[in-house]
N, C-alpha and C positions, 0 to 999 in steps of 0.2 A: 483408549482401551485404558483401563484402569491400571496405573502403575502398581498397584497391591497384587494384581492377578498376572502381571508379567515377570517372566523370570530373564530379564537380560535385553536385548534388542529385538524390534518386531517391525515387520516391512507394513508401512502405510499405504505404499502404492506399489503396484508391479505393473512394468512397461509390456503393453499388450498390444499386439499386430492387429489392425484394423482387417486388412486382409491378408491370410494369414502367412508364417515367415515361408512356411512349405507351400507345395501345391498341394500335399495329403493334409493338412492342417484345416482345422474349421475355418471358414470364407477364403480356402487355401485357392479356389478358382481365380482368374484374371489373368491378364497378361502383364501384371507388374514385374519388372526386372528384379533381382535381387536387392541390387542398389536401390530400388523404389521401394520395396517391401519393408526396407529397415530405414528410410527417411522419415522423418518429422510428420510428412503429410500422411502417413500410415501408420504413427503409433499414437497410443492413446495410453493415460495412466489410469488405470483400475484398482480399487481395494484389492487385497488376494481373494475375498469371497466372490465378488463378482467377476473377477476374471476367468474364475473357475465355470462360474454359472453362463456367462456370455458365451465361452467354449463349448461348453454343453449344449447350449441351445442355438446353435448358428442358424436357424430360420426363424428363431424370434429376433435374435438380434443379427440383423444384415449389416452389410457393409456400409448400405446407406444411411441406416438407424445409428450406427456407432459414429459416423462423420458428423452426422446431426446431433448426436449426444455431445461429441467434442468440440462444435464450434458453438454450440450454446453455451458451453462452460468457458469456452475460452473468451468468449462475449461477456457472459456475468463476470467473471474475472477482471476483463480489461476495464469495465465500466464501475463495477463497485469499489474494485482495490484502488483504481485512479481515483475515485472519489474520496476515497479515504487517505491516500495519500495527500491530496490536495489539501483537504479539510485539517489535515495535520500539521501542514505546512504551514498554512493559515495560522493555526491556533498558536503556535510557535512564535511566530512573526507579530502578531497580536500580542501575545505575552510580554515579549521583548520591548515592543510599544510601551506596554503599560506599566512595565517597570521602568524604564528610561523616562516615562511621563513623570511616574513619582519622583525620581531623583531629581530630574530638571526642575521641577517646579515645589520641589521640597515639601511634599503634600503629608509626608510623617510629623512636618512641624509646621503646617499651616496657619495654626493659632498665631504662632511667632511673627510670620512675615505678613499675615493678614492686620495684625494689631500695628506693626509697623508701617504699613501702607496706608492705613486710616489715619493714624495718629497726626497730630497736628504739627508734630515736628518729625516729617516722613522721613525715613530711613532706610534707603533701598541698599540690599546686600552686593556689595563691590564684586562677589564672585560669581555672581549671577552669569554674566557671559562665558565664562570657565564652562559652565554646567550647561546653558543654553546651546552652545556651538555644537559640541559631539551631540545633542538632543536633536539639533536641524539635521545634521548630517545624518543621524538614524532613520529619521522619518525619510529624507530624501533617499536613503539607501533602500528603505522598504518599499516604498512607491514606484521608485525606478532604478531598481538593482543593476550596480555595474559589472 
């Protein structure tokens, strides 16, 4: 919903019963106890418009069809968002490793150390072990976290 059109808060989703909460409600038939009717298994989240459409058309939106919608959506969320979370975590890990590599290998000043390395008077950086040890630990921690 466009923020410009909204005047305050508005519901994005409404909890709906697949088998009606009351026996007289849409799709209220069935042998579920009141506890079962209010359990997660029997609830679905719908936008306010579709909640009304679903309840007004119980022949089209049967108990089986609503369970199918819910199962398909949960499957989609699980597989889509799990992949997104995983790729986000991987991106952060890789970015941290790249940053650590730049620092440990002094890539920002690579011409200085490359020149020292190939000169006839080879001069190694005495602080290299202090930089490389934390880098080594970061790489190990990324590959096999503790």
